MDTraj code that builds the backbone (N, CA, C; nanometers):
import mdtraj as md
import numpy as np

residues = "UNK UNK UNK UNK UNK UNK UNK UNK UNK UNK UNK UNK UNK UNK UNK UNK UNK UNK UNK UNK UNK UNK UNK UNK UNK UNK UNK UNK UNK UNK UNK UNK UNK UNK UNK UNK UNK UNK UNK UNK UNK UNK UNK UNK UNK UNK UNK UNK UNK UNK UNK UNK UNK UNK UNK UNK UNK UNK UNK UNK UNK UNK UNK UNK UNK UNK UNK UNK UNK UNK UNK UNK UNK UNK UNK UNK UNK UNK UNK UNK UNK UNK UNK UNK UNK UNK UNK UNK UNK UNK UNK UNK UNK UNK UNK UNK UNK UNK UNK UNK UNK UNK UNK UNK UNK UNK UNK UNK UNK UNK UNK UNK UNK UNK UNK UNK UNK UNK UNK UNK UNK UNK UNK UNK UNK UNK UNK UNK UNK UNK UNK UNK UNK UNK UNK UNK UNK UNK UNK UNK UNK UNK UNK UNK UNK UNK UNK UNK UNK UNK UNK UNK UNK UNK UNK UNK UNK UNK UNK UNK UNK UNK UNK UNK UNK UNK UNK UNK UNK UNK UNK UNK UNK UNK UNK UNK UNK UNK UNK UNK UNK UNK UNK UNK".split()
xyz = np.array([
    [10.1863, 13.4853, 7.6360],
    [10.3001, 13.4618, 7.6929],
    [10.3194, 13.2978, 7.7333],
    [10.4431, 13.2648, 7.7143],
    [10.4621, 13.1737, 7.7273],
    [10.4693, 13.0367, 7.8961],
    [10.3684, 12.9633, 8.0017],
    [10.4214, 12.9935, 8.0694],
    [10.5670, 12.8657, 8.0757],
    [10.5464, 12.8369, 8.2491],
    [10.7211, 12.7222, 8.2966],
    [10.6769, 12.5889, 8.2538],
    [10.5439, 12.5960, 8.1615],
    [10.4948, 12.4280, 8.1865],
    [10.4808, 12.4392, 8.0452],
    [10.4911, 12.2818, 7.9751],
    [10.4880, 12.2264, 7.7988],
    [10.2737, 12.2614, 7.8203],
    [10.2541, 12.2981, 7.7179],
    [10.0995, 12.3413, 7.7604],
    [10.0315, 12.4282, 7.8225],
    [10.0906, 12.5158, 7.8739],
    [10.0043, 12.6582, 7.9382],
    [10.0824, 12.8280, 7.8751],
    [9.9731, 12.8226, 7.8590],
    [9.9898, 12.9880, 7.8069],
    [10.0100, 13.0708, 7.8269],
    [10.0270, 13.0423, 7.9870],
    [10.0177, 13.1671, 8.1540],
    [10.1570, 13.1245, 8.2121],
    [10.1787, 13.1978, 8.3044],
    [10.2925, 13.1873, 8.3855],
    [10.1513, 13.1167, 8.5254],
    [10.1715, 12.9872, 8.5276],
    [10.0655, 12.9346, 8.6643],
    [10.1153, 13.0532, 8.8545],
    [9.9935, 13.0600, 8.8017],
    [9.9446, 13.1762, 8.9808],
    [9.9416, 13.0693, 9.0745],
    [9.9638, 13.0817, 9.2407],
    [10.0003, 12.9846, 9.3157],
    [9.8165, 12.9053, 9.4021],
    [9.6973, 12.9575, 9.3018],
    [9.6031, 12.9309, 9.2758],
    [9.6193, 12.7394, 9.2277],
    [9.6353, 12.7649, 9.0664],
    [9.6924, 12.6475, 8.9671],
    [9.7657, 12.5682, 9.0047],
    [9.9230, 12.6466, 9.0868],
    [9.9340, 12.5172, 9.1986],
    [9.8870, 12.4255, 9.2119],
    [9.7940, 12.5084, 9.3252],
    [9.7257, 12.4131, 9.4069],
    [9.6332, 12.3220, 9.3668],
    [9.5580, 12.3768, 9.2113],
    [9.4610, 12.2956, 9.1347],
    [9.5030, 12.2161, 9.0796],
    [9.6425, 12.1860, 9.0521],
    [9.7082, 12.0470, 8.9899],
    [9.7455, 11.9918, 9.1421],
    [9.7954, 12.0469, 9.2350],
    [9.8104, 11.9566, 9.3738],
    [9.7419, 11.8929, 9.3878],
    [9.6356, 11.8899, 9.4661],
    [9.5221, 11.8622, 9.4527],
    [9.4115, 11.7747, 9.3827],
    [9.4843, 11.8012, 9.1962],
    [9.4306, 11.7391, 9.1450],
    [9.5150, 11.6233, 9.0870],
    [9.5537, 11.5671, 9.1466],
    [9.6391, 11.4038, 9.1814],
    [9.5677, 11.3390, 9.2584],
    [9.5059, 11.3884, 9.3896],
    [9.4781, 11.3121, 9.4398],
    [9.3647, 11.2261, 9.4091],
    [9.2175, 11.2072, 9.3371],
    [9.1849, 11.1293, 9.3028],
    [9.1939, 11.0658, 9.2316],
    [9.3401, 11.0370, 9.0825],
    [9.3561, 10.9784, 9.0679],
    [9.4315, 10.8616, 9.1627],
    [9.4951, 10.9353, 9.2370],
    [9.5861, 10.8414, 9.3184],
    [9.4850, 10.7513, 9.4154],
    [9.4099, 10.7895, 9.4551],
    [9.3401, 10.6883, 9.5505],
    [9.2711, 10.6502, 9.5096],
    [9.1923, 10.6266, 9.3593],
    [9.1566, 10.5117, 9.2311],
    [9.2406, 10.4216, 9.2322],
    [9.3533, 10.4733, 9.2038],
    [9.4620, 10.4026, 9.1956],
    [9.5140, 10.3144, 9.2741],
    [9.5240, 10.3713, 9.3866],
    [9.5434, 10.2659, 9.5394],
    [9.3670, 10.2037, 9.5345],
    [9.2772, 10.2075, 9.5414],
    [9.2129, 10.1121, 9.5521],
    [9.1645, 9.9973, 9.4456],
    [9.2274, 10.0542, 9.3836],
    [9.1782, 9.9930, 9.2129],
    [9.2198, 9.8259, 9.2467],
    [9.0879, 9.6841, 9.2270],
    [9.1276, 9.5763, 9.2642],
    [9.2005, 9.5639, 9.4059],
    [9.1669, 9.5892, 9.5162],
    [9.1778, 9.5421, 9.6565],
    [9.0855, 9.5006, 9.6368],
    [9.0407, 9.3911, 9.7311],
    [8.9294, 9.2735, 9.8525],
    [8.8970, 9.3606, 9.9816],
    [8.8049, 9.3495, 10.0030],
    [8.7914, 9.3854, 10.1896],
    [8.8986, 9.3614, 10.2273],
    [8.9419, 9.2357, 10.2832],
    [9.0613, 9.1596, 10.3133],
    [9.1345, 9.2426, 10.3115],
    [9.1979, 9.2803, 10.1541],
    [9.3199, 9.4035, 10.1252],
    [9.3435, 9.4593, 10.1832],
    [9.2032, 9.5579, 10.1583],
    [9.1443, 9.7512, 10.2520],
    [9.1494, 9.7352, 10.3260],
    [9.1720, 9.6253, 10.4392],
    [9.1877, 9.6433, 10.5434],
    [9.2611, 9.6059, 10.6310],
    [9.3613, 9.5583, 10.5423],
    [9.4659, 9.4173, 10.5898],
    [9.5333, 9.5836, 10.6591],
    [9.6311, 9.4764, 10.7863],
    [9.7195, 9.6252, 10.8730],
    [9.8675, 9.5331, 10.8462],
    [9.9945, 9.6032, 10.7590],
    [10.0885, 9.4802, 10.7449],
    [10.2085, 9.5033, 10.9072],
    [10.1417, 9.5761, 10.9446],
    [10.2716, 9.5258, 11.1311],
    [10.0875, 9.5496, 11.2260],
    [10.1161, 9.4968, 11.3494],
    [10.0010, 9.5571, 11.4001],
    [9.9361, 9.7182, 11.3941],
    [10.0038, 9.7819, 11.4491],
    [9.9862, 9.8927, 11.4383],
    [9.9763, 9.9924, 11.3279],
    [10.0219, 9.8867, 11.1771],
    [10.0042, 9.9920, 11.0979],
    [9.8556, 10.0124, 11.0233],
    [9.8508, 10.1300, 10.9512],
    [9.7733, 10.1886, 10.9215],
    [9.7747, 10.0491, 10.7679],
    [9.5480, 10.0149, 10.6987],
    [9.5817, 9.9722, 10.6381],
    [9.5215, 10.1195, 10.5548],
    [9.5328, 10.0181, 10.3912],
    [9.4736, 10.1677, 10.3331],
    [9.3231, 10.2354, 10.3213],
    [9.2205, 10.1621, 10.3381],
    [9.0877, 10.1903, 10.3708],
    [9.0468, 10.2441, 10.4759],
    [9.2010, 10.3251, 10.5688],
    [9.1666, 10.3814, 10.7029],
    [9.2993, 10.5328, 10.6125],
    [9.3770, 10.4982, 10.5578],
    [9.4395, 10.6077, 10.5288],
    [9.3401, 10.6960, 10.3737],
    [9.3282, 10.6426, 10.3077],
    [9.2347, 10.7357, 10.2479],
    [9.1603, 10.7657, 10.3581],
    [9.0320, 10.6936, 10.3700],
    [8.9359, 10.7400, 10.4511],
    [8.9955, 10.8668, 10.5244],
    [9.0618, 10.8821, 10.6362],
    [9.1810, 11.0060, 10.6914],
    [9.2246, 11.1298, 10.5783],
    [9.2517, 11.0626, 10.4803],
    [9.3528, 11.1628, 10.3825],
    [9.2126, 11.2792, 10.3168],
    [9.0591, 11.2198, 10.2855],
    [8.9836, 11.2727, 10.2771],
    [8.9159, 11.3415, 10.3553],
    [8.9244, 11.2638, 10.4786],
    [8.8025, 11.3853, 10.6076],
    [8.8842, 11.4737, 10.5606],
    [9.0770, 11.4537, 10.6460],
    [9.1028, 11.5608, 10.5817],
    [9.1145, 11.6735, 10.5173],
    [9.1276, 11.6711, 10.4540],
    [9.0904, 11.7594, 10.3470],
    [8.9685, 11.7962, 10.3448],
    [8.8454, 11.7398, 10.3176],
    [8.7561, 11.7885, 10.2880],
    [8.7393, 11.9174, 10.4357],
    [8.7719, 11.8483, 10.5342],
    [8.7091, 11.9192, 10.7018],
    [8.8076, 12.0700, 10.6174],
    [8.9578, 12.0287, 10.6588],
    [9.0427, 12.1881, 10.6105],
    [9.0267, 12.3103, 10.5091],
    [8.9653, 12.2281, 10.3868],
    [8.9348, 12.3223, 10.2951],
    [8.7436, 12.3785, 10.3722],
    [8.6890, 12.3330, 10.3965],
    [8.5999, 12.3961, 10.4846],
    [8.6086, 12.5290, 10.5039],
    [8.6579, 12.4437, 10.6129],
    [8.7200, 12.5437, 10.7737],
    [8.7616, 12.6506, 10.7390],
    [8.8451, 12.6342, 10.6446],
    [8.8877, 12.7694, 10.5527],
    [8.8940, 12.8387, 10.5018],
    [8.7089, 12.8165, 10.4616],
    [8.6788, 12.9080, 10.4064],
    [8.5277, 12.9140, 10.4177],
    [8.5079, 12.8795, 10.5763],
    [8.3928, 12.9144, 10.6560],
    [8.2410, 12.7987, 10.5698],
    [8.2469, 12.7166, 10.5653],
    [8.2042, 12.6775, 10.4638],
    [8.1184, 12.5354, 10.5621],
    [8.0149, 12.4004, 10.5005],
    [7.9866, 12.3090, 10.5405],
    [8.0985, 12.2387, 10.4699],
    [8.0459, 12.1140, 10.5101],
    [8.1522, 12.0199, 10.4962],
    [8.0909, 11.8967, 10.3274],
    [8.2014, 11.8780, 10.2724],
    [8.0679, 11.7441, 10.2046],
    [8.0045, 11.6833, 10.2871],
    [8.1039, 11.6142, 10.3882],
    [8.0697, 11.4767, 10.4362],
    [7.9450, 11.5291, 10.4971],
    [7.9317, 11.6348, 10.6072],
    [7.7487, 11.7091, 10.6437],
    [7.6885, 11.7000, 10.4912],
    [7.7486, 11.8077, 10.4150],
    [7.6520, 11.8708, 10.2797],
    [7.5828, 11.7755, 10.2232],
    [7.6200, 11.6603, 10.1467],
    [7.5868, 11.5372, 10.0457],
    [7.6068, 11.4203, 10.1252],
    [7.5499, 11.4204, 10.2369],
    [7.5518, 11.3175, 10.2439],
    [7.6368, 11.2136, 10.3947],
    [7.7566, 11.2161, 10.3032],
    [7.8513, 11.1112, 10.3216],
    [7.8691, 11.0303, 10.4560],
    [7.8223, 11.1610, 10.5734],
    [7.8669, 11.0519, 10.6588],
    [7.8107, 10.9541, 10.7350],
    [7.5910, 11.0061, 10.6880],
    [7.4872, 10.8949, 10.6879],
    [7.5724, 10.7734, 10.6363],
    [7.5869, 10.7963, 10.5321],
    [7.6557, 10.6797, 10.4029],
    [7.7137, 10.5746, 10.4793],
    [7.7888, 10.6553, 10.4748],
    [7.9479, 10.5747, 10.5345],
    [7.8736, 10.4865, 10.6594],
    [7.7962, 10.5876, 10.7559],
    [7.7432, 10.5167, 10.8776],
    [7.6800, 10.3932, 10.8666],
    [7.5070, 10.4348, 10.7477],
    [7.5357, 10.3058, 10.6746],
    [7.5988, 10.1358, 10.6692],
    [7.6982, 10.1688, 10.6525],
    [7.7722, 10.1289, 10.5362],
    [7.8817, 10.0504, 10.6614],
    [7.8127, 10.0541, 10.8059],
    [7.8961, 10.0389, 10.9887],
    [8.0221, 10.1379, 10.9974],
    [8.0273, 10.2798, 10.9908],
    [8.1142, 10.3495, 10.9944],
    [8.1298, 10.3567, 11.1380],
    [8.2698, 10.2971, 11.2336],
    [8.2455, 10.3357, 11.4204],
    [8.2520, 10.5019, 11.4427],
    [8.2829, 10.6075, 11.3451],
    [8.3064, 10.7136, 11.3875],
    [8.1768, 10.8010, 11.4255],
    [8.2391, 10.9105, 11.5526],
    [8.1542, 11.0072, 11.5208],
    [8.2414, 11.0511, 11.4258],
    [8.0834, 11.1902, 11.3995],
    [8.0007, 11.2758, 11.2355],
    [8.1652, 11.4188, 11.2583],
    [8.2420, 11.4198, 11.3785],
    [8.3341, 11.4968, 11.3317],
    [8.5226, 11.4089, 11.3129],
    [8.4996, 11.3155, 11.3124],
    [8.6389, 11.3108, 11.3501],
    [8.6883, 11.2954, 11.1872],
    [8.7915, 11.3011, 11.1622],
    [8.8946, 11.3102, 11.0451],
    [9.0010, 11.2021, 11.0932],
    [9.0206, 11.1208, 11.2137],
    [9.1456, 11.0458, 11.2053],
    [9.2190, 11.0410, 11.2885],
    [9.2613, 11.1942, 11.2423],
    [9.3604, 11.2542, 11.4001],
    [9.3766, 11.2630, 11.5367],
    [9.4965, 11.1619, 11.5574],
    [9.4940, 11.0677, 11.6816],
    [9.4083, 10.9388, 11.7418],
    [9.3613, 10.8970, 11.6638],
    [9.3007, 10.7288, 11.6177],
    [9.3680, 10.6417, 11.7280],
    [9.3681, 10.5444, 11.8414],
    [9.4709, 10.4718, 11.8737],
    [9.4200, 10.3381, 11.7767],
    [9.5432, 10.2668, 11.7556],
    [9.5659, 10.1903, 11.7048],
    [9.4294, 10.0521, 11.6618],
    [9.3558, 10.0659, 11.7681],
    [9.2036, 9.9336, 11.7348],
    [9.0976, 10.0733, 11.6931],
    [9.0664, 10.2466, 11.7023],
    [8.9612, 10.2324, 11.6055],
    [9.0524, 10.2499, 11.5193],
    [9.1686, 10.3090, 11.4774],
    [9.2066, 10.2718, 11.3130],
    [9.1654, 10.1098, 11.2750],
    [9.2064, 9.9969, 11.3732],
    [9.1596, 9.8893, 11.3056],
    [8.9748, 9.8507, 11.2645],
    [8.9820, 9.9036, 11.3486],
    [8.8016, 9.8935, 11.3869],
    [8.7415, 9.9137, 11.2263],
    [8.7538, 10.0467, 11.1517],
    [8.7335, 10.1426, 11.0274],
    [8.6462, 10.0325, 10.8756],
    [8.5970, 9.9615, 10.8426],
    [8.5636, 9.8972, 10.7560],
    [8.5162, 9.9938, 10.6505],
    [8.5337, 9.9904, 10.5568],
    [8.4566, 10.0574, 10.4539],
    [8.4374, 10.0228, 10.3218],
    [8.3286, 10.0517, 10.2705],
    [8.3895, 10.0271, 10.0671],
    [8.4396, 10.0940, 10.0087],
    [8.5118, 10.0259, 9.9747],
    [8.6422, 10.1283, 9.8154],
    [8.4980, 10.1873, 9.6926],
    [8.4367, 10.1741, 9.6996],
    [8.3678, 10.2040, 9.6163],
    [8.2627, 10.2942, 9.6631],
    [8.2728, 10.3564, 9.7955],
    [8.1905, 10.4489, 9.8721],
    [8.3139, 10.5551, 9.8815],
    [8.4359, 10.5447, 9.9077],
    [8.5273, 10.5998, 9.9233],
    [8.6284, 10.6887, 9.7904],
    [8.5942, 10.6104, 9.6427],
    [8.6352, 10.6367, 9.5685],
    [8.4990, 10.7729, 9.5333],
    [8.3952, 10.7507, 9.5447],
    [8.2977, 10.8683, 9.5388],
    [8.3015, 10.9476, 9.6697],
    [8.3148, 10.9784, 9.7468],
    [8.3623, 11.0935, 9.8388],
    [8.4989, 11.1538, 9.8079],
    [8.5675, 11.0969, 9.7239],
    [8.7597, 11.1553, 9.6554],
    [8.6417, 11.2225, 9.6177],
    [8.6384, 11.2177, 9.5018],
    [8.5730, 11.2733, 9.3860],
    [8.4305, 11.3441, 9.4656],
    [8.4141, 11.3826, 9.5432],
    [8.2621, 11.4747, 9.5845],
    [8.3903, 11.6084, 9.6206],
    [8.4805, 11.4684, 9.7108],
    [8.5616, 11.6170, 9.8295],
    [8.6306, 11.7083, 9.7544],
    [8.6950, 11.6723, 9.6036],
    [8.7926, 11.7319, 9.4762],
    [8.6917, 11.7887, 9.4800],
    [8.5432, 11.7673, 9.4210],
    [8.4769, 11.8761, 9.3375],
    [8.4879, 12.0262, 9.4227],
    [8.4565, 11.9758, 9.5366],
    [8.4289, 12.1444, 9.6042],
    [8.5388, 12.1754, 9.6446],
    [8.6217, 12.1441, 9.6726],
    [8.8159, 12.1720, 9.6853],
    [8.8240, 12.2915, 9.5570],
    [8.7883, 12.1700, 9.4373],
    [8.7962, 12.3180, 9.3000],
    [8.7252, 12.4129, 9.3245],
    [8.6024, 12.3910, 9.3476],
    [8.4811, 12.5320, 9.3551],
    [8.5429, 12.6116, 9.4418],
    [8.6352, 12.5471, 9.5555],
    [8.6780, 12.6844, 9.6352],
    [8.8204, 12.7383, 9.5843],
    [8.8495, 12.6615, 9.5197],
    [9.0162, 12.6972, 9.4936],
    [8.9371, 12.7868, 9.3355],
    [8.8463, 12.8003, 9.2745],
    [8.8213, 12.8733, 9.1406],
    [8.7661, 12.9973, 9.1941],
    [8.7251, 13.0045, 9.3669],
    [8.6441, 13.1311, 9.4199],
    [8.7371, 13.2150, 9.4680],
    [8.8595, 13.1606, 9.5083],
    [8.9594, 13.2510, 9.5905],
    [9.0374, 13.3571, 9.5151],
    [9.0845, 13.4222, 9.5519],
    [9.1649, 13.5612, 9.4487],
    [9.3024, 13.5567, 9.5085],
    [9.3662, 13.5770, 9.4409],
    [9.5407, 13.5495, 9.5219],
    [9.5689, 13.6158, 9.6656],
    [9.5117, 13.7213, 9.6874],
    [9.5275, 13.7475, 9.8713],
    [9.4450, 13.6698, 9.8864],
    [9.3712, 13.5715, 9.9052],
    [9.3265, 13.5628, 9.9555],
    [9.3672, 13.4162, 10.0482],
    [9.4869, 13.3284, 9.9592],
    [9.6262, 13.2523, 10.0179],
    [9.6748, 13.3673, 10.1615],
    [9.6375, 13.4673, 10.1830],
    [9.7352, 13.5247, 10.3062],
    [9.6646, 13.5416, 10.3871],
    [9.5389, 13.5132, 10.4080],
    [9.4732, 13.5482, 10.5421],
    [9.4120, 13.4152, 10.6224],
    [9.4309, 13.4661, 10.7842],
    [9.4688, 13.3827, 10.8761],
    [9.3373, 13.3334, 10.8882],
    [9.3734, 13.1770, 10.9146],
    [9.2757, 13.1192, 10.9580],
    [9.2764, 13.0121, 11.0201],
    [9.4120, 12.9813, 11.1141],
    [9.4408, 12.9725, 11.1875],
    [9.4658, 12.9803, 11.3495],
    [9.4401, 13.1259, 11.4731],
    [9.5605, 13.1975, 11.5400],
    [9.6361, 13.1175, 11.6064],
    [9.5928, 12.9649, 11.6032],
    [9.6912, 12.9063, 11.6953],
    [9.8085, 12.8680, 11.7074],
    [9.8843, 12.9148, 11.6318],
    [10.0237, 12.8453, 11.5952],
    [10.1166, 13.0092, 11.5463],
    [10.2063, 12.9806, 11.6072],
    [10.3267, 13.1618, 11.5631],
    [10.3933, 13.0840, 11.5168],
    [10.3853, 13.0971, 11.3822],
    [10.3023, 13.2611, 11.4008],
    [10.1680, 13.1953, 11.2738],
    [10.0550, 13.2915, 11.2680],
    [9.9903, 13.1941, 11.2825],
    [9.9156, 13.1425, 11.1302],
    [9.8883, 12.9947, 11.1345],
    [9.8254, 12.9317, 10.9762],
    [9.6712, 13.1101, 10.8867],
    [9.7784, 13.0636, 10.8043],
    [9.7475, 13.1511, 10.6279],
    [9.6169, 13.0166, 10.6163],
    [9.6169, 13.0730, 10.5048],
    [9.4704, 12.9845, 10.4138],
    [9.5506, 12.9065, 10.3120],
    [9.6783, 12.9812, 10.2657],
    [9.7909, 12.9930, 10.1746],
    [9.8470, 12.7530, 10.2146],
    [9.9095, 12.8598, 10.3720],
    [9.9789, 12.7191, 10.4282],
    [9.9239, 12.6573, 10.4466],
    [9.7598, 12.6454, 10.4799],
    [9.6705, 12.5706, 10.4835],
    [9.6521, 12.4438, 10.3871],
    [9.5776, 12.4501, 10.3340],
    [9.5846, 12.4194, 10.1389],
    [9.7258, 12.3408, 10.1011],
    [9.8232, 12.4136, 10.1475],
    [10.0317, 12.3649, 10.0926],
    [10.0149, 12.2270, 10.2400],
    [9.9860, 12.2778, 10.3230],
    [9.9801, 12.0836, 10.4573],
    [9.8545, 12.0149, 10.4484],
    [9.7462, 12.0897, 10.3953],
    [9.6518, 11.9439, 10.3423],
    [9.7595, 11.8834, 10.1936],
    [9.7739, 11.9312, 10.1378],
    [9.8181, 11.8536, 9.9512],
    [9.9539, 11.7635, 10.0530],
    [10.0308, 11.7952, 10.1015],
    [10.1348, 11.7515, 10.1863],
    [10.0477, 11.6210, 10.2219],
    [9.9395, 11.6339, 10.3433],
    [9.9097, 11.5923, 10.3920],
    [9.8892, 11.4249, 10.3071],
    [9.7840, 11.4846, 10.2074],
    [9.7445, 11.3991, 10.1013],
    [9.8754, 11.3232, 10.0207],
    [9.9655, 11.3176, 9.9670],
    [10.0856, 11.2670, 9.9334],
    [10.0692, 11.1850, 10.0125],
    [10.1246, 11.2367, 10.1678],
    [10.1867, 11.1407, 10.2154],
    [10.1441, 11.0081, 10.2675],
    [10.0507, 10.9905, 10.3132],
    [9.9419, 10.9510, 10.2979],
    [9.8978, 10.7930, 10.1503],
    [9.8500, 10.8629, 10.1252],
    [9.8877, 10.8455, 9.9894],
    [10.0074, 10.7085, 9.9179],
    [10.0388, 10.7519, 9.9562],
    [10.1861, 10.6892, 9.9284],
    [10.1686, 10.5665, 10.0007],
    [10.1529, 10.6250, 10.1563],
    [10.1823, 10.5412, 10.2346],
    [10.0114, 10.3689, 10.2241],
    [9.9413, 10.4679, 10.1605],
    [9.8372, 10.3840, 10.1020],
    [9.9356, 10.2887, 10.0053],
    [9.9576, 10.3876, 9.8922],
    [10.0638, 10.2554, 9.7705],
    [10.1668, 10.1350, 9.8488],
    [10.2076, 10.2236, 9.9328],
    [10.3521, 10.1057, 9.9807],
    [10.2547, 9.9866, 10.0660],
    [10.2278, 9.9524, 10.1071],
    [10.0965, 9.8602, 10.1464],
    [10.0055, 9.8253, 10.0735],
    [9.9240, 9.8945, 9.9662],
    [9.9458, 9.8309, 9.8452],
    [9.9963, 9.7319, 9.8073],
    [10.1448, 9.7738, 9.7886],
    [10.2943, 9.7300, 9.6504],
    [10.3101, 9.6137, 9.7930],
    [10.2761, 9.5790, 9.9300],
    [10.3589, 9.5172, 9.9896],
    [10.2449, 9.3748, 9.9748],
    [10.1038, 9.4303, 9.9945],
    [10.0275, 9.2901, 9.9759],
    [10.0333, 9.2205, 9.7666],
    [9.9989, 9.3600, 9.7380],
    [10.0198, 9.2811, 9.6069],
    [10.1828, 9.2634, 9.4830],
    [10.2078, 9.3238, 9.5514],
    [10.3599, 9.2856, 9.4484],
    [10.4266, 9.4356, 9.3934],
    [10.5302, 9.4055, 9.3712],
    [10.5764, 9.5307, 9.2758],
    [10.5407, 9.5977, 9.1696],
    [10.4960, 9.4982, 9.0750],
    [10.4258, 9.5333, 8.9556],
    [10.2448, 9.5323, 8.9962],
    [10.1740, 9.5737, 9.1234],
    [10.0555, 9.5948, 9.1193],
    [9.9882, 9.7414, 9.0698],
])
top = md.Topology()
chain = top.add_chain()
for i, resn in enumerate(residues, 1):
    res = top.add_residue(resn, chain, resSeq=i)
    for name in ("N", "CA", "C"):
        top.add_atom(name, md.element.get_by_symbol(name[0]), res)
traj = md.Trajectory(xyz[None], top)
């Protein structure tokens, strides 16, 4: 059967859509980081604005945290030693932090190496695909957070993460454009 999109040999499943959506994140991260020096990576276009480096770190932390929690696995952050590597590089945050609720001062304190961000992005992406590959369609209906009304299912949580990632990548691309101009 021909699918909905050119090149597909079958109809896309919800998991196919999630794989495609999450598959766009690492390329977006690499594109946003490409060619930025340390000053540009940490530049804040307004006093309380988020810099590219923090935006990328935050979107990766949220993805790693939420995907891992959704399937009750350890985060790449811990399992593959990224927390320790980021601390060695000067990370000013506690292990559990993902950036949610950070003050302007906390956002401004982050200094990070773009190559470490790229490597973390690839590891988070690989883990996300591994998780998605292990799911069946009914797994998306499993409740993962009862603190909301209605309770949040794994499918809703994963869509939320993709949405958050895309928004933060867009913000980072905008800051990059302010720094390097429209052709960057």
